[in-house]
C-alpha positions, 0 to 999 in steps of 0.5 A: 499500500505504501509503495502504491501511495508513493508511486501515485504521489510521484505521478501527481507531482510529475503531472503537477510540474507539467501543468506548472511549467506550461504557465511559464512558456508562451501560449500554445493556443494563442496563434490558433485563436488569433488566426481563426478570429482574424478579420480575414475570416470574417466571422466564419459563417457556415457556408461562407468564404470565411468558413472555407478559410477557417477549414483551410487553416484547420486542415493545414494544422492537422497535416502538420501533426500527422493526422489523416482523413478518416478511413474510407475518406479522401478529404478532411472536409465532409460537406453537408447542405443546408438552408442559408437564407431566404429572399422574395422571389416576386410575391404579389397581391392583386385586388382590382389589379395587381399592385407590383412592389406592394407585397413581399413574402414572409420568410416562413411562407409556403409558396403558392397562389391563393384567392379569396374574400378578405377578413380583417382580424385585428392584430391576429393574436390568440392568447391560449386559455392556459394563460388565464388572459382572454384575448382572441382576435378570431373569437367572432370571425369566420375566416375559413378558406379566406384571406386574413389581414392582420396588423403587425406587432401588438396593441400600442396603447395597452398598459405595460403588463398587458403589452408583456402578455400580448407581445409573447404571442405577437411573433409573426410565425405565431400569428401565421399558425393562429390564422392557419388553425382557424382555417385561413388560406393566406395571411396578409401582414400590414404595419399600421400607421400608429406602429413603428415602421408605419406602412413598411413591408416586414423584412424577410429575415433569415429563418433557421427553420427549413420548413414553411409554416403551412400557410401563404403569408406576405406583408404589404405596404401602407398603400395596399392596406388603404386599398384593402380598407377602401370599401369598409367605411374605415381607414386603417388608422381608425381600425387600429386605434379602436384595437390599441387599447387591447380591449378584447371585445373590439373585434375585426370585421369582413372587408365587404366586396374585397377579394385578394389574389395572393402570390407568395414566392420564397426562394430558400438559398441552399449552401454547403457547409463543411465539417473538418474531420481527421484521425490519429491512428492507434499506435498499438493494435486495438483489435481487442477493444470493443470501442477502439475510438475516442473523439474530441470536437468543437464547432468552428463556425460563428456568426459572420456579420450577424446576418443569420439573425442570432446576433446580440449586437446593438444598432451601433455594431450592426453588420460588423464582423463577429469575430467569435474568439471565445465562441468558438475559436477557443474550443477549436484551438483547444482541440488542435492543441489536444490533438497535437499533444496526443499525436506525440504520444503512444495511443491504444485507441484511434483519436477522431478529431472533429471540427463542426460547422453550422452549430450556430444555425442549430447543430446542423453540422454535427447532426449531418455527421451523426445522420450519415457517420463515416464510421459506426458511432457505437465504436466511439468510447467517448466524445469530449466537446469544447465550446467557449473555453477561453474566458475563465473566471476565478479558476472555475471550469464547468464540465457538462454531461457528466451524467452520461457515464458513471465512469466520469466522476472518478476519472475527472476527480483524479485528473483534476488533482494535477490541474487544480480547477474549481470544477462545476460538474453538471450531469445534463447532456442536453446542452445547446451545443454539439455534445447533444448530438453525440449524447443522442447517439448513445455516446458517453460525453463530456463538454467543457465550458468556462462560462458566458460573458457580455461579449457573447454573440457580439463583435466585441468577442475578440482574441485580445480578451482570451485568457490564454494561460487558462485555455492552455490549462483546459487543453492539458486537463482534457488531454490527460482525460483522453490519455486515460480513455486511450489507455483503459481496456474498458470504455465508459458505460453509457447512461441515458440521463433522466429528465432534468428540471433545470430552467430554460430551453423554451420560450420565455414563460413556457413552464411545461416540459415534454422531454422532446429533443428537436432536430433542427437540420432536416426539412420536414413537415412537422417536428422531427425528433433527434431524441427524447430525454430519458424518463421524460413525458415523451419517452413515457408516451412511446416517442423516440428518435426519428418520429415526426410530431404532426399534431398536438392537442388538436394543433397542427405542427408544421415546424419547430416554431408551431411546436414551441407555441403549442406548448402554451396550450398544454396543461401540466399533468393533463394528458393530451393527444399527440399524433406522429409519423413513424416509418410513414404511418400516422400513430396516436399516443397520449402525452402528459406534460410535466412541470419545468421547475 
């Protein structure tokens, strides 16, 4: 026992010395971060020239360390196609005659032509009964097979509390869903004269959903709005003013004798993104190992100039380069450094090195990899993910997804003796980063994170703000964990993490929990599940990965947005009917929502 203790102490002392000596040498990760977060790469938006330049850099570094393309692959790049944006393809509205220039499709519109009588549905807002707030723009209207006109935004003169409630249901996608649920064939959005941007067309913004909304939807100019109201005896301003107190008893009305022909054309731009994937072959034959691979990875894409719509920049910084030094040049740099370290050492397992693109658009790169893996994912002993690991505060390092294997707690604790981090361990693998993809594929995972900060998703996330000494320490710590995984004869056992009750994950105010994990990367009508949370309501209802939810609680689900909004009609503890498609067949089940604590 004494000899074993002395040997263990000596190993720890040697490891500690290695960590300490690293602090006295120039940073190994700085040049990677500065290259990836440089002006030349223009924010590394998926599918852009900046992404291509970033992939060139990563591939050059992989070649330097002797990494190879995956077995059976000729290139380090693994391409995938995705929807990169939308633009109007010539939408029009015709009343007595066509009004060119007076209409523009909304980004989520279905393409098509609709003609029908026109009904004004006020602000087009429906607040679910579960919110104990009575407001339904369709309460007294029959809009079946008609074209509805709705005002943009929400009542302008309402008190602050009422505005807060109505604003939650004023998103144009929600209004489109409400119109569709009430039987309308098309929706026309008008920015009223009493609202911001009066009379202007709603912008056709980037839309990360690949599917349409199930309804033709356009916005029109103020001039078209006046023409629509010409036969009603009211001006648009008079109609809007009557609604702006948010009195729920003020109703919309038919526009007598008005028939509109709506043509919506949305052009969805397809682009190709590239994952960069390589491997370091085992130096010792691994024929006896059931899981002969271990993987490390990070996303290398960022927001470009913020054109994808997920920027948090203020108006003064609009359209500037979002450098993404911490998010996620830091994680990519850590992976490069870990791989370079492992390349110089003996390896009992093959090491997969993955750099994912499209993470900022919904994990679409790692999802594409997992959907058509170039090697069996059940051959992976583990996957370690790195996302925002460059801005450590007070020596605190968060390690997420520790619940995916019972092996993690001891392994992390032992490795941290030398590293000396103040660790925060989180069991939950259902994180908004690529670790979620691998967890859904049954791979034991860890994800490293040093915390968010005020520069998140802003142009101010620059390379000069990275704490390189601690970034190097994170890389050393993770490399030591990978070495233990390489050397172990047994791979960590995967554990499916049960339902979590941590806050977040839905729209503000959403309190119900269904335990579904949406797939954001596939163009389907409905909500495609990339998995379900262990022990959650969805799993208990018999739902599983690959199912497509098409209806819940009587509401048609065309996409992720419909599903998110539909959560507001659900009640905790009350079973609701869910219709889903599995292998081409419609199936019904009952799901009982739980409380999100």
